[in-house]
N, C-alpha and C positions, 0 to 999 in steps of 0.2 A: 503493501501499499507506497502510497508517493506521501512524504511528508505532509502535512498540513502548512503552509504559510501561519508564522505567527501572528497574529490577528483575526485571523481566517474561523471561521466558524465551520464547523465538520455537522452535517442533520443529525442533532438525536433520535437514536432511536424506540419514541418511548409514541404508545396511541394516541390518538388526537380525540379518541373520544371515542360513541358507541361504534360511529363507520366502521371504525378497524374491524368489525366484529369477530369474533373467532385468535385473534391476539391474545398470547397466554401472559402470564404475565412471568411465566417460565422463558417461553421465546422474548420479550423482552430484555430479561434479565440478563438469559446466554446470549442476542446480538450485542447490549451495550459493554459485556463483558468481553468480547468482541472488541469490536472500538476503542477500549480503553487500551488494549493488551497492544495491539496494532500503532496505537498512537504513541503508547510511551516503546515502540521497538525501533517505531521509523525515523526519531528522532536524533540528528547526529547529538547532542545535546542532553543530558540527562534531563528532564521534565518532573515539576514539584505536582503535587495533587490539585495545585490552583491552575497551576501553569496546562493540564489537563484540562481542568474542566474548560478552561480558555478553550481550548483549542476544537474540543469534543462540543461545546456547548448544551455542557452537561451539568446539572446542577453539583456544587463541591461536594455537598455532603452524598449527593449518589456514587458520584467521584470514590470516595473515600471510603466507605463501602464497597463500592465494586475491585480497589484497589489490596484493601484488607482480605478481603474473599483471596486476588489474583497471589497475593503475596504469599500466600498460609499456604495456595499448589504449589511454589516455588516456578509460576509464570511467571510473576516478576519477584523484583527485590528491591532494597531501600540501602544507597549507602547514607554516609552519617550525613547530618545538617549540617547548612556552609553555612559557616559563622561570618558577618559582617556579611548580610545580605537586603538586610536595609531594616528597617524599622517591625516590632512585632516578631511575630514567633518563627524561628527559619525554617523552612520549607523545608522537605529531605528529598535530596534525588529519586528519582524512581531509575529501574536498568531492567532489563530481561534477567527473566533469572535463571537460576544453573539448578533445577530441581528437576528437568526435564532434557533430556538428550532421544540425537537418532541417530540410525546405523545405517551409511550409506554402503552398499557393495559395490563391485565390477569386474567386469570380467571384461578384459580386451586382448586381442590376437598378441600383445605381448607383457602387460603384468595382470596381475589381482592386487584387490584391494580391501580394503574396510577400511575404514571413518567414521567415527565417533563424534557429533557436532552436536553444541548444544546451542541453547535462543538467546546468547552472544555473538555466536558464533565461532565462537572458538574450539578446536579441535583435542576433544579432549583427547582422544588416541590418533594411532592411525599406521597401518600396515600392510605396506608395498612391496609385492616380491613376482620379480622380473622373474619372467621363464617365453616362452615358444608356446603359445595358444592354439595355431593355426594349425584344423586340422585334428582340434584337439578330441577324444573321448569327455563328449561334456560328466558324463558319474564320475567320475575320478578330481577332474578341475572344478567339479564345484564342489565334490568333498573335500576339496584343497583348500577352498574360499571358507568352507566351513569350519575349517580350522582356525580361519582366521577370524573370524569371524568372534568366535570363542574366545581369542586370544583379547581382541577387543573389547568386547561386553566386557568382559572379563575385571578391565582395566576401569573400569565407571564407577564415579563416588558411588559409595556408599548407602547414601542419602536421594540421587538421583534416580529417576525412574528410568526406561524406554519406552520412547511417544510413539516411536514407530521404525521400520525398515522397510530400505526400498536394493534393488539388485537393475544399475547398468548395465545392457546388453548391445552391445556394435551392430545392432539389427533391427529389424521390423517389430517389432511390439504389437500385438491386438492389444487395442484400446479397450476392446469389452471384454476378454479373458482371460487377458496378462499373458498369452503363452508365446513366443517368440515363435515369427513366423520363421523366418532365413536371416542369416547372421552370413553373409557369404564368407569372412573372411575369418572367421570359425570352421566355417562349412559346418552348423552346425541350423537343424532344418526342425520346424514342426517340434518344437518341445516344450515341456510343461517345466522351465527351468528352475521356478519356484520349490516346485517338488521336489527337487532333489538337492537341498541346501536343511543339512542337519533344523528341526525348526528347537533341536533346545540349543542347538548355536546361537538363535537370535533371539533367547530370552522372552520361546517364545510367544511371538508377536506375530503379525499377518505381514509374511513380505511380498512388495506388488512390485511390479516389477517394469522400467521404462527406456528407451532409450539413450542410448549414452550419451550423444552429441545435446540430441533436448536438455538433458540433466545436466550435463558440463555448462552449456549455454548461463545457465541459473548463476553461476557463482559472476559470472557478467553481471547480470543484471538485477542481481542484489551481491552488498560488504556482508551484510548477517541477515540473520531470517528476519523479515519485513523493513529490512531497510533499502531501498534502493541505491542502483549503482549511480555511476553519472551517465551511461548510457542506457536509454527505455526500447531503442527501435534502433535493431540494427541484426544483419546476418550474422553469423560464430561459425566455423571450419576450425572439425576437430584433425587434427592431424596425425595419425599413427601409421600402420601400416596400409588399411585405408584414410576414405575421407567424409566422416557423417558431419552432417549439417543440423541448421536449425534455424529459422526466421521469428526474432523478436517485435513484438510489437506491442507499448504501452506496457512495457516490463515481463508478458505474458509471452512464451511459443504457441507459437500458430500449429495447432499437431496435426490440421486437415481433420475430411471427414472421418476417417479412420484413426488417426491417429498416426500416418507414415509419413509426414508432411518434411521435410524438411533433408530427402537425401542426392544432397549436391554432389553428393562421391561419383552418383554413379547419371550422374547428367553427360551426356555423350558431347566431345569436344572436336570428333573425329568420326564417323563413323566406320571409316576404314581401318580405325588403329588398334592397337592391343586386343584380345579378346580380355575378358575382365572374369574374373570369378560367377560374379553375379545373372551370365549368362547372354552380355550384353557386349560389345566391342566400342572403345575407344574413349570410354569412362574418365571425368576426370582423374579418380584414383592409379589407374595406369599411368599419370604423366607428374604427378605429384602427390600422389601416399610416400612414403618415406625408404619402402620399400624398391619402390620402382626407379626414386630418386636417389639412390645410393645406386641400383643399378648402373642406373645412366652413369653414373660421375665414376665408375669403374672401381665403385668400392664395394666391401664384403656388404650384401645387404644388412646386416646384424652387429652393422660400426654404426657408434654413436655420431651424430646429427653435428656436433664437432667438429669431426673428421674430417666432414663435405665441406663447411663453414672455413674452416681450415684451410681448404687447395683453392677453394672459389679464392678467398683473398692473396691468396701464394699466386694467385693466374694462372692456377694448371685448366687448363681450354674445359678440358671434355665436364671436370665439374661446371665449368662456369656455363658451357651450353647444356649440362643436362639443369640446374637451376634457369637457364632464362627459359629452356621448354618449358618446364613447370609455373614459370609466372605467365607465359601466356595462355596456358590451356586456363589457371586459375583465372587471369581474366576475362578468357570467350565465358566461361560458367558462369563465372557474375554477374558480369554484365548482361546474362540473358536475368537472371533472376534478380539485376537492379531495377531492368526495365520493366519485368513483371508484377516486383511486389513493393518499388517504389520506395525503397528502405538500402539509401546507398552507405550507412556503417559498415564496416566488414571490422572483424574481429577475429583472429588467428590464431590457434590455438593448436596446444601440443605441435608436433617438432612445425608445424608452419610459422606456428610462433618464436618460435628458435631461427630459422633462416630469412622471416621476415623485412630485415632489415636487405636482405638480399636481395627479394621477392619484389621489394616495392617500388624499385622504377619501372621495370617493365608492366607490373602488374596495373599503377595507378595510370602508363601508357594508353592500355587497350580498354581499363573500364574511360578512360577520357571521350575516346574513340567510338565504342562501342556501348556505352549507357547515354541513353537520347537527352539525359534533364542532368546531364555532366556540365555543361556551358551553363545552368542556375544553381546547380548545386554541383560544387567537386565531390564524390564519395570521399570516403573517409578511411585509412586501416590504419588500425589499431593491436595491439596482442592483449592474450588471454593471461590470467594472473598467474602463470606458471605452477600452480597447484600440479602436483605430482599426480593425484588423481580424481580429474575435475570433475567425470560423471559421478565416482560416490560421494564426493563432497557436494556436488548437485544433490543426488540423491537423499542424501540427509536433507539438504536445505527445502527439498519438495515438500516430505513425514513432516519437519518442523513449522511450515508452511500449514496443517493442515493444525497446529496444535492456533495456530494464535484467529483461525480460523472460527474455531468451534472451543475457545482453553475454558467454557463451563465441563465440559466432558472430563479435564485431569483435573478437578479441585476434589481434596478431599472432604 
């Protein structure tokens, strides 16, 4: 929820009278609990109860009662009162609490990850294990992920509660069933991935499943649960062996009718190009995916991206040509996305973020030439947070957004 500017009022969720028949006192209280929690979490600086009342247009007495309940439930926390804050009793600053945490899990072609995040956006515990999971057997792979989850959940503070768990996968996930339909680079098809994760390892909470790039994009849209990032509208590319993508509008991932939107890595940039594991030819990731890029540069496909950067800066012609080829393919694909969606801000994550400075000149040139709106609004290129497992972090963020949407569920 975007921060409400000082002096502006959000509409209080209080029934206006008999015309709102069917609205129960419990519903009103639940809505107002969410409003107060989101207002506190969205604020860059801690708010007092009076500050919350001003921003929400709720009465101070109502806010005080709601805050007391949210603090008792661990959704919010109080800091020490501010000394010298003016006349009268000093206000008590309010911040997100640390009583609730969420677990984010991720399987990628090159690593497994488990991240435990609290409502302040702090990483409570994290484990990232590298490996080659291309064409892996999902059962032992997800059993190994369960072991990581057990380790991370075991480091949860004694007083904290696990609010949810979500698994990020690099493929198309059914928004209705949560079933993985296809993950081309893992070679996983039609899989109940959640059912293969040990429920004990995730504290017995339901495990939701989502697309890795869509969840990773949340780490750009939010700097902490409920607190917007600098960009609210952008196209996110997740660079790994393949390339995932997501379009974000007003801070929300555009999922599409079936939840399958954002597969930018499988936009065709050359119909006569090399075959792709998805079954098509000339897909973007066959030019700008990490393995394709390293192979074109004459490097081992498991070499670190830093080796590619070093060769380009040393003037190696093969490496320089590979990067230029990738930049052009990115420009062709992304210009098409910009033309269709009118979202000119590009965020490069994963290995693409690591080579952003190398691809930027050619990528900007392609975007300027091909994006029809470029003469009025120049496309911008920025990089992701550098998070080692942004899909896992985004998965935890997604679960914590559910807490802020309905905190009443978590009050003792």
